[in-house]
C-alpha positions in Angstrom: 6.2 -14.5 -43.5 3.4 -15.0 -41.1 4.1 -12.1 -39.1 4.1 -10.1 -42.3 0.7 -11.4 -43.5 -0.6 -10.9 -40.0 0.3 -7.1 -40.0 -0.9 -7.0 -43.8 -4.6 -7.9 -42.8 -4.5 -6.0 -39.7 -3.3 -2.6 -42.1 -5.7 -3.3 -44.6 -8.7 -3.7 -42.2 -7.5 -0.5 -40.1 -6.7 1.3 -43.4 -9.9 0.6 -44.8 -11.9 2.1 -41.7 -9.7 5.2 -42.0 -10.8 5.6 -45.3 -14.3 5.3 -44.6 -13.9 7.9 -42.0 -12.5 10.1 -44.2 -15.2 9.8 -46.7 -17.3 11.8 -44.7 -14.6 14.6 -44.5 -14.3 14.6 -48.3 -18.0 14.8 -48.7 -18.4 18.0 -46.8 -15.2 19.6 -48.6 -16.4 18.9 -51.8 -19.8 20.1 -51.3 -19.0 23.1 -49.4 -15.3 23.7 -49.4 -15.3 23.6 -45.7 -12.5 21.7 -43.6 -14.5 20.1 -40.7 -12.3 20.0 -37.6 -14.9 18.4 -35.5 -14.5 15.1 -37.3 -12.7 13.4 -34.5 -15.5 14.6 -32.0 -18.1 13.1 -34.2 -16.4 10.0 -34.2 -16.6 9.9 -30.1 -20.1 10.9 -30.4 -21.2 7.7 -32.3 -18.8 5.7 -30.2 -20.3 7.1 -26.8 -23.8 6.9 -28.0 -23.4 3.3 -28.8 -21.9 2.7 -25.6 -24.7 4.4 -23.7 -27.4 2.2 -25.7 -25.7 -1.1 -25.2 -24.8 -0.5 -21.3 -27.4 1.8 -19.9 -30.2 1.2 -22.2 -29.3 -2.6 -22.6 -30.6 -2.7 -26.1 -29.7 -5.3 -28.5 -26.6 -4.7 -30.4 -28.1 -4.5 -33.7 -30.8 -2.3 -32.6 -28.1 0.0 -30.8 -26.1 0.1 -33.9 -28.8 1.3 -36.0 -30.2 3.7 -33.4 -26.6 4.9 -33.3 -26.6 5.6 -36.9 -29.8 7.3 -37.1 -28.9 9.4 -34.1 -25.5 10.4 -35.8 -27.3 11.0 -39.1 -29.9 13.4 -37.2 -26.9 15.1 -35.6 -25.2 15.9 -38.9 -28.8 17.8 -39.9 -28.7 19.4 -36.6 -25.1 20.7 -36.7 -25.7 22.1 -40.4 -29.1 23.7 -39.6 -28.3 25.5 -36.7 -24.5 26.3 -36.7 -23.4 26.2 -40.7 -26.4 27.3 -42.5 -26.4 30.8 -40.7 -22.7 31.3 -42.0 -23.6 30.7 -45.6 -22.2 33.8 -47.6 -19.5 34.5 -44.9 -15.9 34.2 -45.2 -14.8 30.5 -45.5 -12.3 31.0 -42.5 -15.2 31.8 -40.2 -16.9 28.5 -41.2 -13.6 26.6 -40.2 -13.3 28.4 -37.0 -16.6 27.3 -36.1 -15.9 23.7 -36.5 -13.2 24.3 -34.2 -15.2 25.5 -31.6 -17.8 22.7 -32.2 -14.9 20.2 -31.6 -14.1 21.3 -28.5 -17.6 21.6 -27.6 -18.4 18.4 -28.2 -15.3 17.1 -26.4 -16.1 19.1 -23.5 -19.8 17.5 -23.4 -18.3 14.1 -23.5 -15.6 14.5 -21.1 -18.3 16.0 -18.6 -20.7 13.1 -19.2 -18.3 10.2 -19.4 -14.7 11.4 -18.3 -11.6 10.6 -19.6 -11.1 7.2 -18.6 -10.8 4.2 -21.1 -14.0 2.4 -21.5 -14.6 -0.9 -23.3 -17.8 -2.4 -24.9 -19.3 -6.0 -24.0 -17.7 -8.7 -26.1 -20.4 -9.3 -28.8 -18.6 -10.6 -31.7 -19.1 -14.3 -32.3 -16.0 -16.1 -32.5 -16.9 -17.9 -35.8 -16.4 -14.5 -37.3 -12.8 -14.9 -37.0 -10.7 -16.4 -39.8 -7.6 -19.0 -39.8 -5.2 -19.7 -42.5 -2.6 -22.1 -41.4 -1.0 -20.2 -38.7 -2.4 -16.9 -39.7 -5.6 -15.7 -37.2 -7.6 -12.8 -38.0 -9.6 -11.5 -35.1 -13.5 -11.5 -35.3 -13.0 -7.6 -35.1 -11.2 -7.2 -38.2 -13.3 -9.4 -40.1 -16.2 -7.4 -39.0 -14.4 -4.2 -40.2 -13.8 -5.5 -43.6 -17.4 -6.6 -43.7 -19.2 -3.6 -42.3 -16.8 -1.4 -44.7 -17.3 -2.9 -47.9 -21.3 -2.8 -47.3 -21.2 0.7 -46.7 -18.9 1.4 -49.7 -21.3 -0.5 -52.0 -24.4 1.5 -50.4 -22.7 4.6 -50.9 -21.7 3.8 -54.5 -25.2 2.9 -55.2 -26.5 6.0 -53.6 -24.0 8.3 -55.6 -24.7 6.7 -59.0 -28.4 6.1 -59.0 -30.4 8.3 -56.4 -31.4 11.6 -57.3 -30.1 13.2 -54.0 -26.6 11.4 -54.8 -26.6 13.1 -58.2 -27.3 16.3 -56.8 -24.7 16.0 -54.3 -22.1 15.1 -57.4 -23.5 18.2 -59.3 -23.0 20.4 -56.4 -19.5 19.0 -55.8 -18.6 19.6 -59.2 -19.8 23.3 -59.7 -22.1 24.8 -57.1 -23.1 27.7 -59.3 -24.1 25.6 -62.3 -26.1 23.4 -60.1 -28.1 26.0 -58.5 -28.9 27.6 -61.8 -30.4 24.1 -62.6 -32.5 24.1 -59.6 -30.9 22.0 -57.4 -31.5 22.9 -53.8 -27.7 23.3 -52.8 -28.9 24.2 -49.0 -30.5 20.7 -48.7 -27.3 19.2 -50.1 -25.2 20.7 -47.6 -27.4 19.2 -44.9 -27.4 16.0 -46.2 -23.8 16.0 -46.6 -23.3 16.8 -43.1 -25.6 14.1 -42.1 -23.8 11.4 -44.2 -20.4 12.3 -42.9 -21.6 12.2 -39.1 -23.2 8.7 -40.1 -20.2 7.6 -41.5 -18.0 9.1 -38.4 -20.4 7.3 -35.8 -19.9 4.0 -37.6 -16.1 4.4 -37.6 -16.1 5.4 -34.0 -17.9 2.3 -33.2 -15.6 0.1 -35.1 -12.5 2.0 -33.6 -14.1 1.6 -29.9 -14.4 -2.0 -30.5 -10.5 -2.4 -31.6 -9.3 -0.3 -29.2 -11.7 0.8 -26.3 -13.1 4.2 -26.0 -11.5 7.1 -24.8 -12.4 10.8 -25.8 -8.9 12.0 -26.1 -7.9 9.1 -28.4 -10.9 9.2 -30.4 -10.3 12.7 -31.0 -6.6 12.3 -32.1 -7.8 9.4 -34.6 -10.0 12.1 -36.2 -7.0 14.2 -36.7 -5.5 11.2 -39.0 -8.1 12.1 -41.6 -6.2 14.9 -42.7 -2.9 12.7 -43.8 -5.4 10.3 -45.4 -7.1 12.9 -47.3 -4.2 14.8 -48.6 -2.7 11.9 -49.7 -5.5 10.6 -51.7 -6.8 14.0 -52.8 -9.2 16.4 -50.9 -12.0 16.5 -53.6 -11.3 12.5 -54.3 -13.6 9.9 -52.7 -11.9 6.9 -54.3 -8.7 8.5 -53.1 -9.9 8.7 -49.7 -10.3 4.9 -49.7 -6.8 4.4 -50.9 -5.4 7.0 -48.9 -6.6 5.4 -45.7 -5.4 2.0 -46.5 -2.0 3.1 -47.2 -1.8 5.0 -44.0 -3.5 2.1 -42.3 -0.5 -0.1 -43.6 2.4 2.2 -42.9 1.2 2.5 -39.4 0.8 -1.2 -38.8 4.3 -2.1 -40.6 5.9 0.8 -38.7 4.8 -0.5 -35.2 5.6 -4.1 -36.1 8.9 -3.7 -37.8 10.2 -0.7 -36.4 8.7 0.9 -33.0 5.1 1.1 -31.7 5.8 4.8 -30.6 6.5 5.8 -34.4 3.5 4.6 -35.8 1.3 7.6 -34.9 4.3 9.7 -36.3 4.3 8.2 -39.6 0.9 9.4 -41.1 2.2 13.0 -40.5 5.5 12.5 -42.0 3.3 11.0 -45.3 1.5 14.0 -45.1 4.5 16.4 -44.8 6.1 14.4 -48.3 2.8 14.4 -50.1 2.6 18.3 -49.7 6.0 18.6 -51.1 5.9 16.3 -53.9 2.4 16.4 -55.3 0.2 18.8 -52.9 -3.0 18.0 -54.7 -2.5 14.2 -53.4 -2.6 11.2 -55.6 -6.1 11.8 -57.0 -6.7 15.3 -56.4 -7.4 17.7 -59.4 -5.3 20.8 -59.9 -7.5 23.9 -60.0 -6.5 26.7 -62.4 -8.2 29.9 -62.4 -8.2 32.4 -65.3 -8.3 36.0 -64.5 
């Protein structure tokens, strides 16, 4: 029972992190119908930027974290403005292939600067952040994941519900043409979507780096797990992204704990195939019906 509870806590923590990472992916898809294949590289960019600020610049952890989030936010704006905006009006496959090219470019840049070796952050999480229930011990990093993830989820919920830009983003996601006719600056919404998605990806990359260490190849591969998560929850559902992440995290953890660690990376894609066969629009995705 203790082993089961330990796996449950770890699975919930990692799954919550997957869900938050998928949130940025869903935001880009909802606002512009673009599948961002550079998502894993954005995770890696955030993780390595934080590592540079902590080790090379020797900044305090809190300041380095905030500067990393700000840098990722700015990077999202730059990507949209320089690479995506010139392709507005072009066939969607051109934009998708552009994200594939950006993924290769970012990965090559990171490998050139940092190499492909595994790197680790300094141990900066205090021991008091860990939790203990009887024989169950929760490491500080998993407590930090739940705390940071909950704060970000609440902030995003308030942003989408009450801020003007959040309402504009929701309107563009529902109907771009109607939002444009009402005076919504759709290009600005696209830029903000990419900026927020890059910020969330950077934050997820930092936390994943604290858990598993930082490696360009591993973080890029983790970015691919976004696809099973968003397909499971629904490509256009923000709540579904969170729930899909938790389900995938639990499947991975219990598979690695009870069956085989080598199978844990396969399970998300098995779930992807099953969902596509049974419910192609995901648990909370909406089926679109076009009238000719």
